[in-house]
Biopython code that builds the backbone (N, CA, C, O; Angstrom):
import numpy as np
from Bio.PDB.StructureBuilder import StructureBuilder

atoms = [
    (1, "UNK", "N", (248.564, 214.166, -93.916)),
    (1, "UNK", "CA", (248.081, 215.769, -93.622)),
    (1, "UNK", "C", (248.912, 216.747, -93.810)),
    (1, "UNK", "O", (250.048, 216.435, -93.455)),
    (2, "UNK", "N", (248.804, 217.996, -94.295)),
    (2, "UNK", "CA", (249.715, 218.965, -94.545)),
    (2, "UNK", "C", (248.647, 220.039, -93.477)),
    (2, "UNK", "O", (247.439, 220.172, -93.279)),
    (3, "UNK", "N", (249.912, 220.647, -92.984)),
    (3, "UNK", "CA", (249.684, 221.855, -91.735)),
    (3, "UNK", "C", (250.260, 223.086, -93.129)),
    (3, "UNK", "O", (251.424, 223.387, -93.391)),
    (4, "UNK", "N", (249.312, 223.457, -93.636)),
    (4, "UNK", "CA", (249.673, 224.566, -94.601)),
    (4, "UNK", "C", (248.739, 225.955, -94.463)),
    (4, "UNK", "O", (248.731, 226.802, -95.356)),
    (5, "UNK", "N", (248.079, 226.059, -93.429)),
    (5, "UNK", "CA", (247.530, 227.292, -93.288)),
    (5, "UNK", "C", (247.723, 227.642, -91.878)),
    (5, "UNK", "O", (247.594, 226.876, -90.922)),
    (6, "UNK", "N", (248.131, 229.211, -91.846)),
    (6, "UNK", "CA", (248.250, 229.575, -91.144)),
    (6, "UNK", "C", (247.101, 230.095, -90.227)),
    (6, "UNK", "O", (246.411, 230.896, -90.859)),
    (7, "UNK", "N", (246.663, 229.911, -88.951)),
    (7, "UNK", "CA", (245.719, 230.022, -88.040)),
    (7, "UNK", "C", (246.212, 231.187, -87.022)),
    (7, "UNK", "O", (247.001, 230.890, -86.125)),
    (8, "UNK", "N", (245.700, 232.628, -87.184)),
    (8, "UNK", "CA", (246.051, 233.458, -85.844)),
    (8, "UNK", "C", (245.057, 233.369, -84.618)),
    (8, "UNK", "O", (243.866, 233.645, -84.764)),
    (9, "UNK", "N", (245.479, 233.054, -83.653)),
    (9, "UNK", "CA", (244.814, 233.075, -82.178)),
    (9, "UNK", "C", (244.470, 234.279, -81.314)),
    (9, "UNK", "O", (245.302, 234.651, -80.487)),
    (10, "UNK", "N", (243.476, 234.828, -81.421)),
    (10, "UNK", "CA", (243.237, 236.311, -80.933)),
    (10, "UNK", "C", (242.657, 236.318, -79.318)),
    (10, "UNK", "O", (241.606, 235.679, -79.277)),
    (11, "UNK", "N", (242.994, 236.787, -78.163)),
    (11, "UNK", "CA", (242.258, 237.465, -77.279)),
    (11, "UNK", "C", (241.800, 238.760, -77.323)),
    (11, "UNK", "O", (242.621, 239.629, -77.618)),
    (12, "UNK", "N", (240.555, 239.104, -77.072)),
    (12, "UNK", "CA", (239.884, 240.332, -76.669)),
    (12, "UNK", "C", (239.842, 240.630, -75.532)),
    (12, "UNK", "O", (239.295, 239.917, -74.691)),
    (13, "UNK", "N", (240.481, 241.884, -75.238)),
    (13, "UNK", "CA", (240.663, 242.590, -73.818)),
    (13, "UNK", "C", (239.191, 243.395, -73.543)),
    (13, "UNK", "O", (238.386, 243.464, -74.471)),
    (14, "UNK", "N", (238.936, 243.894, -72.454)),
    (14, "UNK", "CA", (237.889, 244.636, -72.131)),
    (14, "UNK", "C", (237.792, 245.990, -73.045)),
    (14, "UNK", "O", (238.838, 246.485, -73.463)),
    (15, "UNK", "N", (236.854, 246.431, -73.272)),
    (15, "UNK", "CA", (236.411, 247.687, -73.942)),
    (15, "UNK", "C", (237.012, 248.788, -73.181)),
    (15, "UNK", "O", (236.905, 248.580, -71.972)),
    (16, "UNK", "N", (237.607, 249.888, -73.469)),
    (16, "UNK", "CA", (237.739, 250.772, -72.773)),
    (16, "UNK", "C", (238.077, 252.236, -73.501)),
    (16, "UNK", "O", (238.496, 252.273, -74.658)),
    (17, "UNK", "N", (237.899, 253.191, -72.867)),
    (17, "UNK", "CA", (237.770, 254.815, -73.646)),
    (17, "UNK", "C", (239.206, 255.066, -73.606)),
    (17, "UNK", "O", (239.939, 254.828, -72.646)),
    (18, "UNK", "N", (239.556, 255.582, -74.758)),
    (18, "UNK", "CA", (240.954, 256.345, -74.728)),
    (18, "UNK", "C", (240.716, 257.588, -75.270)),
    (18, "UNK", "O", (240.275, 257.626, -76.419)),
    (19, "UNK", "N", (240.972, 258.871, -74.522)),
    (19, "UNK", "CA", (240.706, 260.472, -75.280)),
    (19, "UNK", "C", (241.067, 260.541, -76.731)),
    (19, "UNK", "O", (240.389, 260.957, -77.670)),
    (20, "UNK", "N", (242.287, 260.042, -76.717)),
    (20, "UNK", "CA", (242.772, 260.640, -78.017)),
    (20, "UNK", "C", (242.249, 259.614, -79.341)),
    (20, "UNK", "O", (242.381, 260.037, -80.489)),
    (21, "UNK", "N", (241.771, 258.517, -79.137)),
    (21, "UNK", "CA", (241.401, 257.649, -79.973)),
    (21, "UNK", "C", (239.643, 257.127, -79.922)),
    (21, "UNK", "O", (239.019, 256.709, -80.897)),
    (22, "UNK", "N", (239.256, 257.246, -78.918)),
    (22, "UNK", "CA", (237.857, 256.522, -78.604)),
    (22, "UNK", "C", (237.974, 255.280, -78.433)),
    (22, "UNK", "O", (239.113, 254.835, -78.299)),
    (23, "UNK", "N", (236.981, 254.496, -78.395)),
    (23, "UNK", "CA", (236.975, 253.023, -77.740)),
    (23, "UNK", "C", (237.688, 252.272, -78.289)),
    (23, "UNK", "O", (237.585, 252.041, -79.494)),
    (24, "UNK", "N", (238.711, 251.637, -77.394)),
    (24, "UNK", "CA", (239.324, 250.442, -78.075)),
    (24, "UNK", "C", (239.015, 249.171, -77.444)),
    (24, "UNK", "O", (238.760, 249.164, -76.240)),
    (25, "UNK", "N", (239.008, 248.035, -78.155)),
    (25, "UNK", "CA", (238.856, 246.877, -77.611)),
    (25, "UNK", "C", (240.092, 246.044, -77.019)),
    (25, "UNK", "O", (239.983, 245.063, -76.283)),
    (26, "UNK", "N", (241.309, 246.625, -77.485)),
    (26, "UNK", "CA", (242.363, 245.942, -76.865)),
    (26, "UNK", "C", (242.498, 244.448, -77.081)),
    (26, "UNK", "O", (242.635, 243.622, -76.179)),
    (27, "UNK", "N", (242.445, 244.206, -78.335)),
    (27, "UNK", "CA", (242.896, 242.563, -79.114)),
    (27, "UNK", "C", (244.334, 242.414, -79.147)),
    (27, "UNK", "O", (245.113, 243.284, -79.535)),
    (28, "UNK", "N", (244.680, 241.133, -78.670)),
    (28, "UNK", "CA", (246.011, 240.866, -78.724)),
    (28, "UNK", "C", (246.388, 239.688, -79.335)),
    (28, "UNK", "O", (245.585, 238.822, -78.987)),
    (29, "UNK", "N", (247.123, 239.293, -79.991)),
    (29, "UNK", "CA", (247.632, 238.275, -80.606)),
    (29, "UNK", "C", (248.070, 237.220, -79.789)),
    (29, "UNK", "O", (249.173, 237.558, -79.361)),
    (30, "UNK", "N", (247.731, 235.991, -79.308)),
    (30, "UNK", "CA", (247.929, 234.928, -78.522)),
    (30, "UNK", "C", (249.089, 234.087, -79.290)),
    (30, "UNK", "O", (250.242, 233.946, -78.883)),
    (31, "UNK", "N", (248.632, 233.648, -80.282)),
    (31, "UNK", "CA", (249.864, 232.704, -80.910)),
    (31, "UNK", "C", (249.311, 232.433, -82.464)),
    (31, "UNK", "O", (248.126, 232.312, -82.776)),
    (32, "UNK", "N", (250.333, 232.376, -83.258)),
    (32, "UNK", "CA", (250.160, 231.881, -84.683)),
    (32, "UNK", "C", (250.675, 230.714, -84.507)),
    (32, "UNK", "O", (251.691, 230.449, -83.863)),
    (33, "UNK", "N", (249.576, 229.576, -85.412)),
    (33, "UNK", "CA", (250.006, 228.172, -85.668)),
    (33, "UNK", "C", (249.617, 227.848, -87.077)),
    (33, "UNK", "O", (248.605, 228.121, -87.723)),
    (34, "UNK", "N", (250.866, 227.092, -87.412)),
    (34, "UNK", "CA", (250.426, 226.578, -88.869)),
    (34, "UNK", "C", (249.109, 225.221, -88.606)),
    (34, "UNK", "O", (249.231, 224.486, -87.626)),
    (35, "UNK", "N", (248.300, 225.094, -89.270)),
    (35, "UNK", "CA", (247.042, 223.992, -88.986)),
    (35, "UNK", "C", (246.723, 223.652, -90.391)),
    (35, "UNK", "O", (247.004, 224.323, -91.384)),
    (36, "UNK", "N", (246.001, 222.344, -90.335)),
    (36, "UNK", "CA", (245.400, 221.894, -91.242)),
    (36, "UNK", "C", (243.882, 222.078, -91.228)),
    (36, "UNK", "O", (243.120, 221.558, -90.413)),
    (37, "UNK", "N", (243.532, 222.907, -92.263)),
    (37, "UNK", "CA", (242.144, 223.579, -92.105)),
    (37, "UNK", "C", (241.385, 222.882, -93.200)),
    (37, "UNK", "O", (241.974, 222.528, -94.221)),
    (38, "UNK", "N", (239.993, 222.653, -93.011)),
    (38, "UNK", "CA", (239.294, 221.984, -93.830)),
    (38, "UNK", "C", (237.718, 222.419, -93.363)),
    (38, "UNK", "O", (237.234, 222.504, -92.234)),
    (39, "UNK", "N", (237.018, 222.698, -94.930)),
    (39, "UNK", "CA", (235.270, 222.850, -94.416)),
    (39, "UNK", "C", (234.854, 221.581, -93.827)),
    (39, "UNK", "O", (235.483, 220.524, -93.893)),
    (40, "UNK", "N", (233.685, 221.790, -93.218)),
    (40, "UNK", "CA", (233.160, 220.658, -92.228)),
    (40, "UNK", "C", (232.399, 220.384, -93.386)),
    (40, "UNK", "O", (232.246, 221.274, -94.222)),
    (41, "UNK", "N", (231.716, 218.842, -93.597)),
    (41, "UNK", "CA", (231.036, 218.288, -94.579)),
    (41, "UNK", "C", (229.329, 218.522, -94.226)),
    (41, "UNK", "O", (229.042, 218.716, -93.044)),
    (42, "UNK", "N", (228.465, 218.506, -95.026)),
    (42, "UNK", "CA", (227.165, 218.697, -94.923)),
    (42, "UNK", "C", (226.726, 217.503, -94.052)),
    (42, "UNK", "O", (226.075, 217.472, -93.008)),
    (43, "UNK", "N", (227.295, 216.507, -94.818)),
    (43, "UNK", "CA", (226.796, 215.007, -93.841)),
    (43, "UNK", "C", (226.872, 214.921, -92.404)),
    (43, "UNK", "O", (225.891, 214.575, -91.746)),
    (44, "UNK", "N", (228.331, 215.307, -91.711)),
    (44, "UNK", "CA", (228.904, 215.521, -90.709)),
    (44, "UNK", "C", (228.224, 216.944, -89.944)),
    (44, "UNK", "O", (228.142, 216.911, -88.716)),
    (45, "UNK", "N", (227.843, 217.919, -90.522)),
    (45, "UNK", "CA", (227.332, 218.913, -90.086)),
    (45, "UNK", "C", (225.896, 218.726, -89.515)),
    (45, "UNK", "O", (225.626, 219.406, -88.524)),
    (46, "UNK", "N", (224.965, 217.917, -89.995)),
    (46, "UNK", "CA", (223.771, 217.507, -90.200)),
    (46, "UNK", "C", (223.688, 216.492, -88.628)),
    (46, "UNK", "O", (222.780, 216.431, -87.798)),
    (47, "UNK", "N", (224.934, 215.837, -88.669)),
    (47, "UNK", "CA", (225.096, 214.874, -87.467)),
    (47, "UNK", "C", (225.301, 215.373, -86.463)),
    (47, "UNK", "O", (224.671, 214.907, -85.513)),
    (48, "UNK", "N", (226.059, 216.294, -86.244)),
    (48, "UNK", "CA", (226.563, 216.807, -84.977)),
    (48, "UNK", "C", (225.718, 218.161, -84.506)),
    (48, "UNK", "O", (225.525, 218.420, -83.318)),
    (49, "UNK", "N", (225.302, 218.882, -85.460)),
    (49, "UNK", "CA", (224.532, 219.962, -85.435)),
    (49, "UNK", "C", (222.933, 220.378, -85.412)),
    (49, "UNK", "O", (222.317, 221.211, -84.746)),
    (50, "UNK", "N", (222.489, 219.343, -86.529)),
    (50, "UNK", "CA", (221.432, 219.137, -87.202)),
    (50, "UNK", "C", (221.047, 220.213, -87.919)),
    (50, "UNK", "O", (219.850, 220.483, -88.014)),
    (51, "UNK", "N", (221.775, 220.786, -88.374)),
    (51, "UNK", "CA", (221.592, 221.764, -89.612)),
    (51, "UNK", "C", (222.668, 221.851, -90.233)),
    (51, "UNK", "O", (223.704, 221.347, -89.799)),
    (52, "UNK", "N", (222.579, 222.683, -91.652)),
    (52, "UNK", "CA", (223.903, 222.664, -92.584)),
    (52, "UNK", "C", (223.955, 224.105, -92.697)),
    (52, "UNK", "O", (223.189, 224.940, -93.180)),
    (53, "UNK", "N", (225.258, 224.167, -92.020)),
    (53, "UNK", "CA", (226.206, 225.648, -91.897)),
    (53, "UNK", "C", (227.447, 225.214, -92.684)),
    (53, "UNK", "O", (228.257, 224.321, -92.437)),
    (54, "UNK", "N", (227.366, 226.263, -93.905)),
    (54, "UNK", "CA", (228.482, 226.276, -94.359)),
    (54, "UNK", "C", (229.854, 227.023, -94.075)),
    (54, "UNK", "O", (230.959, 226.895, -94.603)),
    (55, "UNK", "N", (229.469, 227.722, -93.213)),
    (55, "UNK", "CA", (230.623, 228.570, -92.659)),
    (55, "UNK", "C", (231.593, 227.834, -91.683)),
    (55, "UNK", "O", (232.554, 228.439, -91.208)),
    (56, "UNK", "N", (231.373, 226.698, -91.424)),
    (56, "UNK", "CA", (232.116, 225.842, -89.870)),
    (56, "UNK", "C", (233.061, 225.213, -90.718)),
    (56, "UNK", "O", (232.806, 224.774, -91.840)),
    (57, "UNK", "N", (234.517, 225.171, -89.965)),
    (57, "UNK", "CA", (235.685, 224.591, -90.592)),
    (57, "UNK", "C", (235.877, 223.729, -89.406)),
    (57, "UNK", "O", (235.195, 223.781, -88.383)),
    (58, "UNK", "N", (237.102, 222.744, -89.690)),
    (58, "UNK", "CA", (237.645, 221.795, -88.908)),
    (58, "UNK", "C", (239.156, 222.333, -88.950)),
    (58, "UNK", "O", (239.767, 222.454, -90.012)),
    (59, "UNK", "N", (239.712, 222.649, -87.671)),
    (59, "UNK", "CA", (241.440, 222.885, -87.653)),
    (59, "UNK", "C", (241.900, 221.908, -86.646)),
    (59, "UNK", "O", (241.600, 221.597, -85.493)),
    (60, "UNK", "N", (242.880, 221.497, -87.683)),
    (60, "UNK", "CA", (243.749, 220.256, -86.877)),
    (60, "UNK", "C", (245.134, 220.900, -86.640)),
    (60, "UNK", "O", (245.757, 221.576, -87.459)),
    (61, "UNK", "N", (245.599, 220.505, -85.095)),
    (61, "UNK", "CA", (246.533, 221.141, -84.619)),
    (61, "UNK", "C", (247.479, 219.899, -84.322)),
    (61, "UNK", "O", (246.891, 218.822, -84.224)),
    (62, "UNK", "N", (249.026, 219.892, -84.147)),
    (62, "UNK", "CA", (249.547, 219.042, -83.483)),
    (62, "UNK", "C", (249.519, 219.061, -81.873)),
    (62, "UNK", "O", (249.551, 217.990, -81.267)),
    (63, "UNK", "N", (249.458, 220.328, -81.164)),
    (63, "UNK", "CA", (249.454, 220.612, -80.172)),
    (63, "UNK", "C", (248.053, 221.715, -79.752)),
    (63, "UNK", "O", (247.795, 222.600, -80.568)),
    (64, "UNK", "N", (247.344, 221.624, -78.689)),
    (64, "UNK", "CA", (246.459, 222.372, -78.515)),
    (64, "UNK", "C", (246.938, 223.884, -78.242)),
    (64, "UNK", "O", (248.066, 223.996, -77.761)),
    (65, "UNK", "N", (246.229, 225.021, -78.487)),
    (65, "UNK", "CA", (246.872, 226.438, -77.823)),
    (65, "UNK", "C", (246.216, 226.246, -76.552)),
    (65, "UNK", "O", (245.037, 225.935, -76.386)),
    (66, "UNK", "N", (247.183, 226.481, -75.578)),
    (66, "UNK", "CA", (247.383, 226.218, -74.194)),
    (66, "UNK", "C", (246.932, 227.471, -73.537)),
    (66, "UNK", "O", (246.593, 227.310, -72.364)),
    (67, "UNK", "N", (246.840, 228.752, -74.029)),
    (67, "UNK", "CA", (246.233, 230.117, -73.338)),
    (67, "UNK", "C", (244.955, 229.871, -74.024)),
    (67, "UNK", "O", (244.599, 229.134, -74.943)),
    (68, "UNK", "N", (244.218, 230.993, -73.040)),
    (68, "UNK", "CA", (242.805, 231.536, -73.085)),
    (68, "UNK", "C", (243.247, 232.453, -74.842)),
    (68, "UNK", "O", (244.318, 232.920, -75.229)),
    (69, "UNK", "N", (241.781, 232.383, -75.568)),
    (69, "UNK", "CA", (241.706, 232.785, -76.709)),
    (69, "UNK", "C", (240.327, 233.089, -77.280)),
    (69, "UNK", "O", (239.493, 232.187, -77.359)),
    (70, "UNK", "N", (240.070, 234.285, -77.666)),
    (70, "UNK", "CA", (238.629, 234.490, -77.812)),
    (70, "UNK", "C", (238.095, 234.139, -79.319)),
    (70, "UNK", "O", (236.939, 233.740, -79.457)),
    (71, "UNK", "N", (238.718, 234.251, -80.128)),
    (71, "UNK", "CA", (238.446, 234.003, -81.510)),
    (71, "UNK", "C", (239.819, 233.461, -82.500)),
    (71, "UNK", "O", (240.925, 233.315, -81.981)),
    (72, "UNK", "N", (239.647, 233.271, -83.548)),
    (72, "UNK", "CA", (240.892, 232.784, -84.511)),
    (72, "UNK", "C", (240.497, 233.397, -85.674)),
    (72, "UNK", "O", (239.349, 233.716, -85.987)),
    (73, "UNK", "N", (241.800, 233.586, -86.474)),
    (73, "UNK", "CA", (241.243, 234.215, -87.741)),
    (73, "UNK", "C", (242.221, 233.375, -88.924)),
    (73, "UNK", "O", (243.352, 232.891, -88.868)),
    (74, "UNK", "N", (241.335, 233.455, -89.849)),
    (74, "UNK", "CA", (241.626, 232.384, -91.203)),
    (74, "UNK", "C", (241.868, 232.708, -92.162)),
    (74, "UNK", "O", (241.024, 232.128, -92.845)),
    (75, "UNK", "N", (242.544, 233.347, -92.901)),
    (75, "UNK", "CA", (242.524, 234.109, -94.182)),
    (75, "UNK", "C", (241.618, 235.312, -94.297)),
    (75, "UNK", "O", (240.984, 235.603, -95.311)),
    (76, "UNK", "N", (241.618, 236.161, -92.860)),
    (76, "UNK", "CA", (241.384, 237.180, -92.793)),
    (76, "UNK", "C", (239.635, 237.257, -92.152)),
    (76, "UNK", "O", (238.983, 238.251, -91.834)),
    (77, "UNK", "N", (239.294, 235.962, -92.136)),
    (77, "UNK", "CA", (238.174, 235.822, -91.502)),
    (77, "UNK", "C", (238.174, 235.519, -90.093)),
    (77, "UNK", "O", (239.047, 234.739, -89.711)),
    (78, "UNK", "N", (237.264, 236.041, -89.142)),
    (78, "UNK", "CA", (236.895, 235.703, -87.665)),
    (78, "UNK", "C", (236.086, 234.507, -87.510)),
    (78, "UNK", "O", (234.907, 234.555, -87.858)),
    (79, "UNK", "N", (236.654, 233.270, -86.954)),
    (79, "UNK", "CA", (235.789, 231.976, -86.421)),
    (79, "UNK", "C", (235.911, 231.908, -84.679)),
    (79, "UNK", "O", (236.906, 232.206, -84.019)),
    (80, "UNK", "N", (234.856, 231.523, -84.271)),
    (80, "UNK", "CA", (234.829, 231.116, -82.725)),
    (80, "UNK", "C", (234.733, 229.564, -82.837)),
    (80, "UNK", "O", (234.265, 228.951, -83.797)),
    (81, "UNK", "N", (235.319, 228.965, -81.556)),
    (81, "UNK", "CA", (234.935, 227.579, -81.084)),
    (81, "UNK", "C", (233.608, 226.981, -80.729)),
    (81, "UNK", "O", (233.039, 227.367, -79.707)),
    (82, "UNK", "N", (233.105, 226.118, -81.455)),
    (82, "UNK", "CA", (232.081, 225.139, -81.454)),
    (82, "UNK", "C", (232.442, 224.246, -80.453)),
    (82, "UNK", "O", (232.230, 224.335, -79.244)),
    (83, "UNK", "N", (233.057, 223.303, -81.135)),
    (83, "UNK", "CA", (233.574, 221.942, -80.340)),
    (83, "UNK", "C", (235.309, 221.916, -80.099)),
    (83, "UNK", "O", (235.962, 222.779, -80.686)),
    (84, "UNK", "N", (235.980, 220.970, -79.281)),
    (84, "UNK", "CA", (237.075, 220.839, -79.641)),
    (84, "UNK", "C", (237.239, 219.351, -79.240)),
    (84, "UNK", "O", (236.323, 218.926, -78.535)),
    (85, "UNK", "N", (238.325, 218.388, -79.581)),
    (85, "UNK", "CA", (238.675, 217.388, -79.358)),
    (85, "UNK", "C", (240.448, 216.687, -79.196)),
    (85, "UNK", "O", (241.253, 216.657, -80.127)),
    (86, "UNK", "N", (240.657, 216.287, -78.070)),
    (86, "UNK", "CA", (242.370, 215.798, -77.781)),
    (86, "UNK", "C", (242.083, 214.412, -78.287)),
    (86, "UNK", "O", (241.116, 213.705, -78.000)),
    (87, "UNK", "N", (243.314, 214.084, -79.271)),
    (87, "UNK", "CA", (243.580, 212.867, -79.591)),
    (87, "UNK", "C", (244.750, 212.314, -79.223)),
    (87, "UNK", "O", (245.321, 212.936, -78.327)),
    (88, "UNK", "N", (245.325, 211.293, -79.643)),
    (88, "UNK", "CA", (246.689, 210.894, -79.376)),
    (88, "UNK", "C", (247.490, 211.399, -80.336)),
    (88, "UNK", "O", (248.660, 211.633, -80.033)),
    (89, "UNK", "N", (247.006, 211.675, -81.721)),
    (89, "UNK", "CA", (247.909, 212.045, -82.558)),
    (89, "UNK", "C", (247.753, 213.628, -82.610)),
    (89, "UNK", "O", (248.682, 214.261, -83.113)),
    (90, "UNK", "N", (246.752, 214.243, -82.171)),
    (90, "UNK", "CA", (246.919, 215.735, -82.462)),
    (90, "UNK", "C", (245.645, 216.162, -81.767)),
    (90, "UNK", "O", (245.065, 215.384, -81.011)),
    (91, "UNK", "N", (245.109, 217.632, -82.057)),
    (91, "UNK", "CA", (243.970, 218.354, -81.384)),
    (91, "UNK", "C", (243.351, 218.719, -83.002)),
    (91, "UNK", "O", (243.904, 219.084, -84.039)),
    (92, "UNK", "N", (242.013, 218.436, -82.655)),
    (92, "UNK", "CA", (240.886, 219.253, -83.772)),
    (92, "UNK", "C", (240.186, 219.967, -82.863)),
    (92, "UNK", "O", (240.139, 219.797, -81.645)),
    (93, "UNK", "N", (239.469, 221.040, -83.749)),
    (93, "UNK", "CA", (238.451, 221.787, -82.840)),
    (93, "UNK", "C", (237.460, 222.291, -84.274)),
    (93, "UNK", "O", (238.032, 222.504, -85.343)),
    (94, "UNK", "N", (236.114, 222.426, -84.156)),
    (94, "UNK", "CA", (235.327, 222.769, -85.034)),
    (94, "UNK", "C", (235.117, 224.362, -85.049)),
    (94, "UNK", "O", (234.733, 224.638, -83.912)),
    (95, "UNK", "N", (235.194, 225.584, -85.845)),
    (95, "UNK", "CA", (234.930, 226.483, -85.534)),
    (95, "UNK", "C", (233.754, 226.884, -86.792)),
    (95, "UNK", "O", (233.565, 226.469, -87.936)),
    (96, "UNK", "N", (233.149, 227.831, -85.983)),
    (96, "UNK", "CA", (232.303, 228.791, -86.669)),
    (96, "UNK", "C", (232.222, 230.241, -87.242)),
    (96, "UNK", "O", (232.741, 230.903, -86.343)),
    (97, "UNK", "N", (231.938, 230.921, -88.025)),
    (97, "UNK", "CA", (232.093, 232.116, -88.479)),
    (97, "UNK", "C", (231.799, 232.821, -87.339)),
    (97, "UNK", "O", (230.994, 232.311, -86.559)),
    (98, "UNK", "N", (232.302, 233.929, -87.069)),
    (98, "UNK", "CA", (232.200, 235.064, -86.092)),
    (98, "UNK", "C", (231.691, 236.545, -86.448)),
    (98, "UNK", "O", (232.656, 237.186, -86.867)),
    (99, "UNK", "N", (231.018, 236.988, -86.439)),
    (99, "UNK", "CA", (230.906, 238.499, -87.025)),
    (99, "UNK", "C", (230.619, 239.523, -85.863)),
    (99, "UNK", "O", (229.550, 239.980, -85.458)),
    (100, "UNK", "N", (231.954, 239.742, -85.446)),
    (100, "UNK", "CA", (231.991, 240.601, -84.387)),
    (100, "UNK", "C", (233.211, 241.728, -84.155)),
    (100, "UNK", "O", (233.184, 242.474, -83.176)),
]
sb = StructureBuilder()
sb.init_structure("model")
sb.init_model(0)
sb.init_chain("A")
sb.init_seg("    ")
for serial, (resi, resn, name, xyz) in enumerate(atoms, 1):
    if name == "N":
        sb.init_residue(resn, " ", resi, " ")
    sb.init_atom(name, np.array(xyz, "f"), 0.0, 1.0, " ", f" {name:<3s}", serial, name[0])
structure = sb.get_structure()
């Protein structure tokens, strides 16, 4: 298994008003990790969620991200965590596309 994709984990702060700039969301990069990222297959998507959603991905990491994060970015697209699993050999999570 190759860990060849850079995944950025980002935390969203509270929305606040700055007079010179307007409203600011206050996003902060928590960490960046190399991960194995694959698309979730249609058969597995139907088994787990009951529908076929092609925007879901499986992210495999060696160790889980320890701090709180709101969403992750993979190749410029935002994803939110749907499920997560800790195993002896690593950590995996299923994420779905986030439009926010």
